[in-house]
C-alpha positions in Angstrom: 118.9 102.6 77.0 119.5 104.4 73.7 123.0 103.0 73.5 123.7 100.5 70.8 125.1 98.0 73.3 122.3 98.2 75.7 120.9 94.7 75.0 124.2 93.0 74.8 123.9 92.0 78.5 120.2 91.1 78.8 120.3 90.6 82.5 121.8 94.0 83.1 119.3 95.5 80.6 116.4 94.1 82.5 117.6 95.6 85.7 117.8 99.0 84.1 114.3 98.6 82.8 113.1 97.7 86.3 114.8 100.7 87.7 113.3 102.9 85.1 109.9 101.5 85.9 110.4 102.3 89.6 111.6 105.9 88.9 108.6 106.5 86.5 106.3 105.2 89.2 107.7 107.6 91.8 107.6 110.6 89.4 104.0 109.7 88.5 103.0 109.7 92.1 104.6 113.1 92.7 102.8 114.5 89.6 99.5 113.1 90.8 99.9 114.6 94.2 100.6 118.0 92.7 97.6 117.8 90.4 95.3 116.7 93.2 96.5 119.5 95.4 95.9 122.1 92.7 92.5 120.8 92.0 91.6 120.8 95.7 92.8 124.4 96.1 90.7 125.5 93.1 87.6 123.9 94.6 88.2 125.6 97.9 88.4 128.9 96.1 85.2 128.2 94.2 83.4 127.2 97.4 84.6 130.4 99.1 83.2 132.4 96.2 79.7 130.8 96.6 79.9 128.0 94.0 78.0 124.8 94.8 81.0 122.5 94.8 80.8 121.1 98.4 80.3 117.5 97.2 83.1 117.8 94.6 85.4 119.2 97.3 84.6 116.3 99.6 85.5 113.8 96.9 88.6 115.7 95.9 89.8 115.8 99.5 89.2 112.1 100.0 91.2 111.2 96.9 94.0 113.6 97.8 94.2 112.2 101.3 94.3 108.6 100.0 97.1 109.4 97.6 99.0 111.2 100.3 98.6 108.2 102.7 99.9 105.9 99.9 102.9 108.2 99.3 103.7 108.3 103.1 103.4 104.5 103.2 105.7 104.2 100.3 108.2 106.5 102.0 108.2 104.2 105.0 109.6 101.5 102.7 112.7 103.4 101.9 115.3 101.1 103.3 118.2 99.8 101.3 116.5 96.5 100.3 112.8 97.2 101.0 112.0 97.1 97.3 113.7 93.8 96.8 112.2 90.3 96.6 112.1 88.4 99.8 113.3 85.1 101.1 110.7 84.0 103.8 111.4 81.2 106.3 108.9 79.7 108.7 109.9 77.3 111.4 107.8 75.4 114.0 108.7 75.9 117.7 107.6 74.7 121.1 104.4 72.7 120.9 105.2 69.5 119.1 102.7 68.4 116.4 100.4 71.4 117.1 103.3 73.8 116.3 104.1 72.0 113.1 100.5 72.2 112.1 100.6 75.9 113.0 103.7 76.5 110.9 101.8 75.0 107.9 98.9 77.3 108.7 101.2 80.3 108.6 102.7 79.2 105.4 99.2 79.1 103.9 98.4 82.5 105.3 101.5 84.1 103.7 101.0 82.4 100.4 97.4 83.7 100.3 98.6 87.2 101.3 101.2 87.1 98.5 98.4 86.1 96.0 96.3 89.0 97.2 99.1 91.4 96.5 100.0 89.9 93.2 103.4 88.6 94.4 104.9 85.5 92.8 105.9 82.8 95.2 108.1 79.7 95.0 108.3 77.3 97.9 111.9 76.1 97.6 112.2 73.8 100.6 109.8 72.2 103.1 110.5 69.8 106.0 107.3 67.8 106.7 106.3 67.1 110.3 106.3 63.6 111.8 102.5 63.4 112.1 101.1 66.6 110.5 102.2 70.1 109.3 105.7 71.1 108.6 108.9 71.6 110.6 109.9 74.5 108.3 109.6 76.0 104.9 111.5 78.5 102.7 109.6 80.7 100.2 111.0 83.1 97.6 108.6 86.0 97.2 109.0 88.1 94.0 107.4 91.5 93.8 108.2 95.2 94.4 108.5 95.9 98.2 108.1 92.2 99.0 111.0 92.4 101.6 109.9 95.7 103.0 106.5 94.3 103.8 107.5 90.8 105.0 110.3 92.2 107.2 107.5 93.6 109.4 106.3 90.1 110.0 109.6 88.8 111.4 109.2 87.2 114.9 107.4 84.6 116.9 103.7 84.0 116.2 101.6 82.2 118.8 98.4 80.2 118.3 95.9 79.3 121.1 93.2 76.8 120.3 91.7 73.5 121.2 94.2 71.0 119.8 92.9 68.8 117.0 95.6 66.3 117.9 94.5 65.9 121.6 91.9 63.2 122.2 90.9 65.0 125.4 90.3 68.2 123.4 92.5 70.3 125.7 93.6 73.9 124.9 97.1 74.0 123.3 99.5 76.9 122.8 101.7 76.6 119.7 104.6 78.7 118.4 106.2 79.2 115.0 108.8 81.8 113.9 108.8 83.9 110.7 111.9 85.6 109.3 112.7 87.4 106.0 115.9 88.2 104.1 116.1 90.4 101.0 117.0 88.5 97.9 120.4 90.0 97.0 121.1 91.3 93.5 123.5 89.1 91.6 125.7 92.2 90.9 126.6 92.3 94.6 129.8 90.4 95.1 129.9 87.9 98.0 133.2 86.0 98.2 132.3 82.3 98.5 135.1 79.8 98.1 134.4 76.3 96.8 136.6 74.9 99.6 134.3 76.5 102.2 131.2 74.7 100.9 129.9 71.3 101.7 127.3 70.3 99.2 125.0 67.4 100.0 122.4 65.8 97.7 119.5 63.8 99.0 116.1 62.5 97.9 113.3 65.0 98.0 110.3 64.5 100.2 106.7 65.5 100.0 104.4 66.2 97.1 105.7 67.2 93.8 105.0 64.6 91.1 106.8 61.7 89.6 110.3 63.4 89.7 110.1 63.5 93.5 111.5 60.6 95.6 113.1 58.9 92.6 116.5 60.7 92.3 118.8 62.5 94.7 117.9 65.9 93.2 117.5 67.9 96.4 120.6 70.0 97.4 121.8 71.3 100.8 124.7 73.7 100.9 126.6 74.4 104.1 129.0 77.3 104.3 131.6 75.8 106.7 133.2 79.0 108.1 129.9 80.4 109.3 127.7 77.3 109.6 125.1 78.9 107.3 122.9 76.3 105.6 120.6 76.7 102.6 118.7 74.0 100.8 116.3 73.5 97.9 114.3 70.4 96.9 111.3 71.6 94.9 112.9 72.1 91.5 113.0 69.3 89.0 116.8 69.1 88.5 119.7 69.0 90.9 121.3 71.8 88.9 118.3 74.1 89.4 118.1 73.1 93.1 121.7 74.0 93.5 121.3 77.4 91.8 118.4 78.3 94.1 120.2 77.1 97.2 123.2 79.2 96.3 121.0 82.3 95.8 119.5 81.7 99.3 123.0 81.1 100.8 124.3 84.3 99.2 121.5 86.3 100.7 122.1 84.9 104.2 125.9 85.5 103.9 125.3 89.0 102.7 123.1 89.6 105.8 125.9 88.4 108.0 128.4 90.6 106.3 126.2 93.7 106.8 126.0 92.8 110.5 129.8 92.9 110.7 130.0 96.2 108.9 127.5 97.8 111.2 129.2 96.2 114.2 125.8 95.2 115.6 122.9 93.0 114.7 120.7 94.1 111.9 117.4 95.5 113.2 115.3 92.7 111.9 117.8 90.1 113.1 117.6 91.5 116.5 113.9 90.6 116.6 114.7 86.9 116.5 114.1 85.1 119.8 113.4 81.7 121.2 110.3 80.3 119.5 108.4 79.9 122.8 106.6 81.8 125.6 107.6 85.4 126.2 108.9 86.3 122.8 105.8 86.4 120.5 105.1 89.5 118.4 101.5 88.4 117.6 98.9 86.1 119.1 96.1 84.3 117.2 93.5 83.1 119.7 90.8 80.8 118.6 89.8 79.5 122.1 88.4 80.6 124.6 87.7 83.7 122.5 88.6 84.8 119.0 91.1 87.5 118.4 94.4 88.3 116.6 96.5 90.8 118.4 99.9 92.3 117.6 101.8 92.9 120.8 104.1 95.5 119.3 101.4 97.9 117.9 98.4 96.7 120.0 96.5 96.5 116.7 93.9 93.7 116.9 90.9 92.2 115.2 88.2 89.6 116.1 88.0 88.2 112.5 90.6 85.4 112.9 89.4 83.5 109.8 90.1 86.5 107.5 93.5 86.9 108.9 94.4 83.2 108.5 93.1 83.6 104.9 95.8 86.1 104.2 94.2 89.4 105.2 97.2 90.8 107.2 97.7 94.1 105.4 96.4 96.2 108.3 98.9 94.4 110.7 101.8 95.1 108.3 100.8 98.7 107.9 100.4 99.3 111.6 103.9 97.9 112.2 105.5 100.1 109.5 103.7 103.2 110.8 104.9 102.5 114.3 108.4 101.9 113.1 108.4 105.2 111.2 107.1 107.0 114.3 109.5 105.3 116.7 106.7 103.8 118.7 107.0 100.1 117.8 106.8 98.1 121.0 108.7 94.8 121.8 107.5 91.2 121.8 105.0 90.4 124.6 105.0 87.8 127.3 102.5 85.1 127.9 99.3 87.2 127.7 96.2 85.7 126.1 
């Protein structure tokens, strides 16, 4: 950073600054752990010598334990891309209009969770449902460890409730899938030939102001050799929509390339299954009782409303802890 040419490439300089910030954060955590350990040991010695420091020792142990748990949790997010921004996709599955409504409820849940964590979100593409909800959506989530957290949410999510779209008020089971890719750094080279791309422009749909539905500004890019598709419609210009769609396409192609190098599916990709019965990772039951249960970790809560309002931190933590311990179960069948 002290070099005279450091700011010549501002993009590269910003990446160095971000890396420095991460290293400083890690070092500060190690320093804090050491200080708290020393303080706790001193209090133990004082207590053993007859000093009245029991309350102080209790507080010090609680603080030390919390810092240690935070450090262990951070260590769980030590994958190659865990610190990266995330590209989150949500798609409705079996269940018709109810599943499209459920997909929109999940989108709201994740946007609220991101807001709780201070992550910046940008909904780059949505496909509205015929009657209600959405068929699918893509969200770019910016923030440290965004991908590491959201990768734990990948899978099929099931909702059981009385259908608001059924005049006979019958119980309906709906499905939607969630998946996450890391946003790939621009310095990673992915060979994309122009001749291998089909770029379609179309008119944006949905809310968005006067610029929507008046020009063909939305962009869909198809990588012909792999059939990979990325689209963006929510930016104001066709150029910006193309840039965002290319970024998403690059991330997906990178994911495919990593699969080839490993000669097997990526661990998170392996979790993708049919969006229907027998493959859900989590059930959200509103009727005949109220409960949210993760079938991989068995973690559950009866406070469904809080979960749907974005309070999913405990579910994510339970999944990461189980992964670290090697005890993470598989998706469940049709239990309710």
